[in-house]
C-alpha positions as a Markdown table, in Angstrom:
| # | Residue | x | y | z |
|---|---|---|---|---|
| 1 | Met | 11.0 | 7.4 | 12.2 |
| 2 | Glu | 11.1 | 3.6 | 12.2 |
| 3 | Gln | 11.9 | 2.3 | 8.8 |
| 4 | Tyr | 9.8 | -0.5 | 7.3 |
| 5 | Pro | 10.9 | -2.7 | 4.3 |
| 6 | Ile | 8.8 | -2.2 | 1.2 |
| 7 | Leu | 7.4 | -5.2 | -0.7 |
| 8 | Leu | 8.0 | -5.9 | -4.4 |
| 9 | Glu | 5.2 | -3.7 | -5.6 |
| 10 | Glu | 6.7 | -0.7 | -3.9 |
| 11 | Gln | 10.4 | -1.0 | -4.6 |
| 12 | Ile | 10.3 | 1.7 | -7.3 |
| 13 | Ala | 10.9 | 5.2 | -6.1 |
| 14 | His | 7.8 | 7.5 | -6.2 |
| 15 | Gly | 9.5 | 10.5 | -7.7 |
| 16 | Asn | 12.9 | 11.6 | -6.4 |
| 17 | Ala | 14.5 | 13.4 | -3.4 |
| 18 | Ile | 13.7 | 16.9 | -4.7 |
| 19 | Phe | 10.2 | 16.1 | -6.0 |
| 20 | Pro | 8.8 | 13.0 | -4.2 |
| 21 | Cys | 5.7 | 12.5 | -6.2 |
| 22 | Ala | 4.5 | 10.0 | -8.8 |
| 23 | Val | 1.2 | 9.6 | -10.6 |
| 24 | Tyr | -0.2 | 6.3 | -11.9 |
| 25 | Gln | -3.2 | 5.4 | -14.1 |
| 26 | Val | -3.9 | 1.8 | -13.4 |
| 27 | Asp | -6.1 | -0.8 | -15.1 |
| 28 | Ala | -6.0 | -3.6 | -12.5 |
| 29 | Ala | -5.7 | -7.2 | -13.5 |
| 30 | Ile | -9.2 | -8.7 | -14.0 |
| 31 | Asp | -8.1 | -12.3 | -13.4 |
| 32 | Thr | -7.4 | -11.8 | -9.7 |
| 33 | Ala | -9.4 | -10.4 | -6.8 |
| 34 | Glu | -6.3 | -8.5 | -5.6 |
| 35 | Lys | -6.4 | -5.1 | -7.3 |
| 36 | Ile | -3.8 | -3.6 | -5.0 |
| 37 | Tyr | -1.7 | -6.0 | -2.9 |
| 38 | Cys | -1.3 | -5.6 | 0.9 |
| 39 | His | 1.5 | -3.2 | 1.6 |
| 40 | Trp | 2.4 | 0.1 | 3.1 |
| 41 | His | 4.8 | 3.0 | 2.2 |
| 42 | His | 6.0 | 6.2 | 3.7 |
| 43 | Glu | 4.2 | 8.3 | 1.2 |
| 44 | Leu | 0.6 | 9.4 | 1.2 |
| 45 | Glu | -1.6 | 8.0 | -1.5 |
| 46 | Leu | -4.7 | 9.5 | -3.1 |
| 47 | Leu | -6.9 | 7.2 | -5.0 |
| 48 | Phe | -9.7 | 8.2 | -7.4 |
| 49 | Ile | -11.8 | 5.3 | -8.7 |
| 50 | Leu | -12.5 | 5.6 | -12.4 |
| 51 | Glu | -14.4 | 2.3 | -12.9 |
| 52 | Gly | -15.5 | -0.7 | -10.9 |
| 53 | Asn | -16.3 | -1.7 | -7.4 |
| 54 | Ala | -14.0 | -3.1 | -4.7 |
| 55 | Val | -13.2 | -3.0 | -1.0 |
| 56 | Leu | -10.4 | -0.9 | 0.4 |
| 57 | His | -8.8 | -2.6 | 3.5 |
| 58 | Ile | -6.9 | 0.0 | 5.5 |
| 59 | Gly | -5.6 | -0.8 | 8.9 |
| 60 | Asp | -8.4 | -2.6 | 10.7 |
| 61 | His | -11.2 | -1.0 | 8.7 |
| 62 | Ser | -12.8 | -2.0 | 5.4 |
| 63 | His | -14.5 | 0.5 | 3.0 |
| 64 | Pro | -16.5 | -0.3 | -0.1 |
| 65 | Ile | -15.2 | 1.9 | -3.0 |
| 66 | His | -17.0 | 2.6 | -6.3 |
| 67 | Ser | -16.6 | 4.5 | -9.4 |
| 68 | Gly | -16.4 | 8.2 | -8.6 |
| 69 | Asp | -15.1 | 7.7 | -5.0 |
| 70 | Phe | -11.9 | 9.3 | -3.6 |
| 71 | Ala | -9.8 | 7.7 | -0.9 |
| 72 | Trp | -7.1 | 9.3 | 1.3 |
| 73 | Ile | -4.5 | 6.7 | 2.4 |
| 74 | Pro | -2.1 | 8.1 | 5.1 |
| 75 | Ser | 1.6 | 7.3 | 5.0 |
| 76 | Asn | 2.6 | 4.0 | 6.7 |
| 77 | Ala | -1.0 | 2.7 | 6.6 |
| 78 | Val | -1.3 | -1.0 | 5.8 |
| 79 | His | -3.7 | -1.2 | 2.9 |
| 80 | Met | -4.9 | -3.4 | 0.0 |
| 81 | Val | -7.8 | -3.4 | -2.4 |
| 82 | Leu | -9.9 | -6.5 | -3.2 |
| 83 | Gly | -12.6 | -6.7 | -6.0 |
| 84 | Glu | -14.3 | -9.2 | -8.1 |
| 85 | Thr | -12.5 | -11.2 | -10.7 |
| 86 | Asn | -13.3 | -10.8 | -14.4 |
| 87 | Thr | -14.5 | -7.3 | -13.6 |
| 88 | Pro | -12.7 | -4.1 | -14.8 |
| 89 | Phe | -11.3 | -1.9 | -12.1 |
| 90 | Arg | -9.5 | 1.4 | -13.0 |
| 91 | Phe | -8.1 | 4.1 | -10.8 |
| 92 | Ile | -5.7 | 7.0 | -10.6 |
| 93 | Ala | -3.1 | 6.9 | -7.8 |
| 94 | Ile | -1.2 | 10.0 | -6.7 |
| 95 | Val | 1.6 | 9.0 | -4.4 |
| 96 | Phe | 3.7 | 11.7 | -2.7 |
| 97 | His | 5.7 | 12.2 | 0.5 |
| 98 | Pro | 4.3 | 14.6 | 3.1 |
| 99 | Glu | 7.5 | 16.6 | 2.8 |
| 100 | Leu | 6.4 | 17.8 | -0.6 |
| 101 | Ile | 3.7 | 20.0 | 0.9 |
| 102 | Gln | 4.3 | 20.2 | 4.6 |
| 103 | Ser | 5.5 | 23.3 | 6.4 |
| 104 | Phe | 9.0 | 23.2 | 7.9 |
| 105 | Gly | 8.0 | 24.6 | 11.3 |
| 106 | Asn | 5.1 | 24.9 | 13.7 |
| 107 | Asp | 2.9 | 27.2 | 11.7 |
| 108 | Ala | -0.9 | 27.2 | 11.8 |
| 109 | Val | -1.3 | 25.5 | 8.4 |
| 110 | Gln | 0.9 | 22.6 | 9.4 |
| 111 | Asp | -0.5 | 22.2 | 13.0 |
| 112 | Lys | -4.2 | 22.8 | 12.3 |
| 113 | Tyr | -4.7 | 21.3 | 8.9 |
| 114 | Leu | -1.9 | 19.2 | 7.4 |
| 115 | Thr | -0.9 | 17.2 | 10.4 |
| 116 | Pro | -4.4 | 16.0 | 11.1 |
| 117 | Leu | -4.8 | 15.1 | 7.4 |
| 118 | Phe | -1.4 | 13.3 | 7.2 |
| 119 | Lys | -2.3 | 11.2 | 10.2 |
| 120 | Trp | -6.1 | 11.1 | 9.4 |
| 121 | Gln | -7.2 | 12.2 | 12.9 |
| 122 | Phe | -10.9 | 12.1 | 12.1 |
| 123 | His | -13.9 | 9.9 | 13.0 |
| 124 | His | -14.8 | 9.8 | 9.3 |
| 125 | Pro | -14.0 | 7.1 | 6.7 |
| 126 | Cys | -11.0 | 7.9 | 4.6 |
| 127 | Val | -13.2 | 7.2 | 1.5 |
| 128 | Leu | -15.2 | 10.1 | 0.3 |
| 129 | Ser | -18.1 | 9.0 | -1.9 |
| 130 | Ala | -19.4 | 10.7 | -5.0 |
| 131 | Ala | -16.3 | 12.9 | -4.9 |
| 132 | Ser | -16.6 | 14.5 | -8.3 |
| 133 | Val | -15.2 | 17.8 | -6.9 |
| 134 | Tyr | -11.8 | 16.2 | -6.7 |
| 135 | Leu | -11.6 | 14.9 | -10.3 |
| 136 | Pro | -10.8 | 18.1 | -12.2 |
| 137 | Arg | -7.8 | 18.7 | -9.9 |
| 138 | Ile | -6.7 | 15.1 | -10.1 |
| 139 | Leu | -6.8 | 15.2 | -13.9 |
| 140 | Asp | -4.9 | 18.5 | -13.8 |
| 141 | Ile | -2.2 | 16.7 | -11.8 |
| 142 | Val | -2.1 | 13.8 | -14.2 |
| 143 | Ala | -1.7 | 16.1 | -17.2 |
| 144 | Ala | 1.0 | 18.1 | -15.6 |
| 145 | Tyr | 2.9 | 15.1 | -14.5 |
| 146 | Gln | 2.8 | 13.6 | -18.0 |
| 147 | Glu | 3.6 | 16.7 | -19.9 |
| 148 | Lys | 6.2 | 18.1 | -17.5 |
| 149 | Thr | 6.0 | 21.6 | -18.9 |
| 150 | Ala | 7.8 | 24.5 | -17.2 |
| 151 | Gly | 6.6 | 24.9 | -13.6 |
| 152 | Tyr | 4.8 | 21.6 | -13.5 |
| 153 | Glu | 6.1 | 20.8 | -10.0 |
| 154 | Leu | 4.8 | 24.0 | -8.6 |
| 155 | Phe | 1.4 | 23.4 | -10.3 |
| 156 | Ile | 1.1 | 19.9 | -8.9 |
| 157 | Lys | 2.0 | 21.1 | -5.4 |
| 158 | Thr | -0.6 | 23.8 | -5.7 |
| 159 | Arg | -3.3 | 21.3 | -6.7 |
| 160 | Leu | -2.3 | 18.9 | -3.9 |
| 161 | Leu | -2.8 | 21.8 | -1.4 |
| 162 | Glu | -6.2 | 22.5 | -2.9 |
| 163 | Ile | -7.2 | 18.9 | -2.5 |
| 164 | Cys | -6.0 | 19.0 | 1.1 |
| 165 | Ser | -8.2 | 22.1 | 1.7 |
| 166 | Leu | -11.2 | 20.4 | 0.1 |
| 167 | Val | -10.7 | 17.2 | 2.1 |
| 168 | Tyr | -10.3 | 19.1 | 5.4 |
| 169 | Gly | -13.5 | 21.0 | 4.7 |
| 170 | Gln | -15.4 | 17.8 | 4.3 |
| 171 | Val | -14.1 | 16.0 | 7.5 |
| 172 | Cys | -13.1 | 18.8 | 9.9 |
| 173 | Lys | -16.3 | 18.4 | 11.9 |
| 174 | Phe | -15.2 | 14.9 | 12.8 |
| 175 | Gln | -11.7 | 15.7 | 13.9 |
| 176 | Val | -10.4 | 13.9 | 17.0 |
| 177 | Ser | -7.2 | 13.2 | 18.7 |
| 178 | Lys | -5.3 | 10.0 | 17.8 |
| 179 | Ser | -6.6 | 6.7 | 19.1 |
| 180 | Thr | -4.1 | 5.0 | 21.3 |
| 181 | Ser | -5.7 | 1.6 | 20.6 |
| 182 | Lys | -5.6 | 2.1 | 16.9 |
| 183 | Asn | -2.0 | 3.2 | 17.0 |
| 184 | Tyr | -1.2 | 0.1 | 19.0 |
| 185 | Arg | -2.9 | -2.2 | 16.6 |
| 186 | Thr | -1.1 | -0.6 | 13.6 |
| 187 | Ser | 2.2 | -0.8 | 15.4 |
| 188 | Leu | 1.6 | -4.5 | 16.3 |
| 189 | Ile | 0.7 | -5.6 | 12.7 |
| 190 | Lys | 3.8 | -3.8 | 11.4 |
| 191 | Asp | 6.0 | -5.6 | 14.0 |
| 192 | Met | 4.5 | -8.9 | 13.0 |
| 193 | Met | 5.1 | -8.3 | 9.3 |
| 194 | Leu | 8.7 | -7.2 | 10.1 |
| 195 | Tyr | 9.1 | -10.4 | 12.1 |
| 196 | Leu | 8.0 | -12.5 | 9.2 |
| 197 | Gln | 10.2 | -10.6 | 6.8 |
| 198 | Ala | 13.2 | -11.1 | 9.0 |
| 199 | Gln | 12.5 | -14.9 | 9.0 |
| 200 | Tyr | 11.6 | -15.3 | 5.4 |
| 201 | Asn | 14.5 | -17.7 | 4.5 |
| 202 | Lys | 14.0 | -19.9 | 7.6 |
| 203 | Ala | 11.5 | -22.4 | 8.8 |
| 204 | Val | 8.8 | -20.4 | 10.7 |
| 205 | Thr | 6.1 | -22.0 | 12.9 |
| 206 | Leu | 2.9 | -20.4 | 14.2 |
| 207 | Ser | 3.9 | -21.5 | 17.7 |
| 208 | Gln | 7.3 | -19.6 | 17.5 |
| 209 | Met | 5.6 | -16.5 | 16.3 |
| 210 | Ala | 2.9 | -16.6 | 18.9 |
| 211 | Ala | 5.5 | -17.1 | 21.6 |
| 212 | His | 7.5 | -14.1 | 20.3 |
| 213 | Phe | 4.5 | -11.8 | 20.6 |
| 214 | His | 3.1 | -13.4 | 23.8 |
| 215 | Ile | -0.3 | -14.1 | 22.4 |
| 216 | Ser | -2.2 | -17.3 | 21.5 |
| 217 | Lys | -2.0 | -18.8 | 18.1 |
| 218 | Gly | -5.7 | -18.3 | 17.5 |
| 219 | His | -5.6 | -14.6 | 18.5 |
| 220 | Leu | -2.5 | -14.1 | 16.3 |
| 221 | Cys | -4.2 | -15.6 | 13.3 |
| 222 | Arg | -7.5 | -13.7 | 13.8 |
| 223 | Phe | -5.7 | -10.4 | 14.4 |
| 224 | Phe | -3.4 | -10.8 | 11.3 |
| 225 | Lys | -6.3 | -11.8 | 9.1 |
| 226 | Glu | -8.4 | -8.9 | 10.3 |
| 227 | Met | -5.6 | -6.3 | 9.7 |
| 228 | Thr | -4.3 | -7.6 | 6.3 |
| 229 | Asn | -7.0 | -9.9 | 5.0 |
| 230 | Met | -4.2 | -12.5 | 4.7 |
| 231 | Ser | -3.1 | -15.3 | 7.0 |
| 232 | Pro | 0.5 | -14.9 | 8.5 |
| 233 | Phe | 1.7 | -17.6 | 6.2 |
| 234 | Asp | 0.0 | -16.2 | 3.1 |
| 235 | Tyr | 1.8 | -13.0 | 3.9 |
| 236 | Leu | 5.1 | -14.8 | 4.5 |
| 237 | Asn | 4.8 | -16.7 | 1.2 |
| 238 | Tyr | 4.0 | -13.4 | -0.6 |
| 239 | Phe | 7.1 | -11.8 | 0.8 |
| 240 | Arg | 9.2 | -14.9 | -0.1 |
| 241 | Val | 7.9 | -14.7 | -3.6 |
| 242 | Ser | 8.8 | -11.0 | -3.8 |
| 243 | Lys | 12.3 | -11.8 | -2.7 |
| 244 | Ser | 12.6 | -14.7 | -5.2 |
| 245 | Ala | 11.4 | -12.5 | -8.0 |
| 246 | Arg | 14.2 | -10.0 | -7.3 |
| 247 | Leu | 16.8 | -12.9 | -7.5 |
| 248 | Leu | 15.2 | -14.1 | -10.7 |
| 249 | Arg | 15.6 | -10.7 | -12.2 |
| 250 | Glu | 19.0 | -9.8 | -10.9 |
| 251 | Thr | 21.0 | -13.1 | -10.7 |
| 252 | Asp | 21.7 | -16.2 | -12.8 |
| 253 | Leu | 21.0 | -18.6 | -9.9 |
| 254 | Ser | 19.0 | -21.6 | -10.8 |
| 255 | Val | 15.3 | -21.7 | -9.9 |
| 256 | Ser | 15.9 | -24.5 | -7.4 |
| 257 | Thr | 18.7 | -22.5 | -5.7 |
| 258 | Ile | 16.5 | -19.4 | -5.5 |
| 259 | Ala | 13.7 | -21.4 | -4.0 |
| 260 | Gly | 16.0 | -22.8 | -1.3 |
| 261 | Gln | 17.4 | -19.3 | -0.5 |
| 262 | Thr | 13.9 | -17.8 | 0.0 |
| 263 | Gly | 12.5 | -20.4 | 2.3 |
| 264 | Phe | 11.0 | -22.9 | -0.1 |
| 265 | Asn | 12.3 | -26.4 | 0.5 |
| 266 | Asn | 10.0 | -28.0 | -2.0 |
| 267 | Ile | 10.4 | -26.8 | -5.6 |
| 268 | Ser | 6.9 | -27.9 | -6.6 |
| 269 | Tyr | 5.4 | -25.9 | -3.8 |
| 270 | Tyr | 7.6 | -22.9 | -4.8 |
| 271 | Asn | 6.3 | -23.1 | -8.3 |
| 272 | Arg | 2.7 | -23.3 | -7.2 |
| 273 | Thr | 3.1 | -20.4 | -4.8 |
| 274 | Phe | 5.0 | -18.3 | -7.3 |
| 275 | Arg | 2.2 | -18.8 | -9.8 |
| 276 | Lys | -0.4 | -17.9 | -7.2 |
| 277 | Tyr | 1.0 | -14.5 | -6.6 |
| 278 | Met | 2.7 | -13.6 | -9.9 |
| 279 | His | 0.3 | -15.5 | -12.3 |
| 280 | Met | 3.2 | -17.2 | -14.1 |
| 281 | Thr | 5.9 | -19.7 | -13.3 |
| 282 | Pro | 9.4 | -18.6 | -12.1 |
| 283 | Gly | 10.8 | -19.6 | -15.5 |
| 284 | Glu | 8.2 | -17.5 | -17.3 |
| 285 | Tyr | 8.9 | -14.6 | -15.1 |
| 286 | Arg | 12.6 | -14.7 | -15.6 |
| 287 | Arg | 12.1 | -14.8 | -19.4 |
| 288 | Ser | 9.6 | -11.9 | -19.3 |
| 289 | Val | 12.1 | -9.6 | -17.5 |
| 290 | Gly | 15.3 | -10.9 | -19.1 |
């Protein structure tokens, strides 16, 4: 499988090699519309919305999400969540690698049920509204993950399979084969993001990028915005900031040196951009993690 670099928010491991699963209870920041930043990861992600309203952008689709909703986010799906500022937004996220529950062979469970779920091969939104049936199982997983009593891994795996069974039961009537067009669009946006990541410490122009992908500048900008809800250069700056944040944490390099090494030739612009995404200055960030 092609490997895709992970942005700052996803640099931590979700579990470990023998139990690739992590559970998060999140109170999203209320001073920004970005409740979950645009990213992808190899793991599946299950979201249960505890409070608030927002919009889940996943691939080239957008889904309103509200308190009580459940969302299934397939592995490698580009996604983000946007909501209103100054409004609470709380959710539970269960992030796990498909290997945790998949079969190791071509059995009926894997072929008929798990593979379509993992790849979301359904003409049905990945958001299931008024999904209270999932909450008891999700809360069971949260409790088991926190308490880690004997056998908790087996218990969590069992509950995840129960959730898979419930989800499949809700959407099985809408099952279809994969859409070639959708796969192409997802592959293209990932290639574009990889291109920007590879060029993050260099001067990048829209003309260069458009020429590289053999499309017009206008089409490139519209496509990128549609898929990520960000412009190419918003995404590039976000990635540059994520790289600079790592250098601020892990090195003693000066702020101006780090700015130059991550593609910012103007220190004032770097400071403004860093504050935009991190909600503090580079100096404040370094002190906060020092």
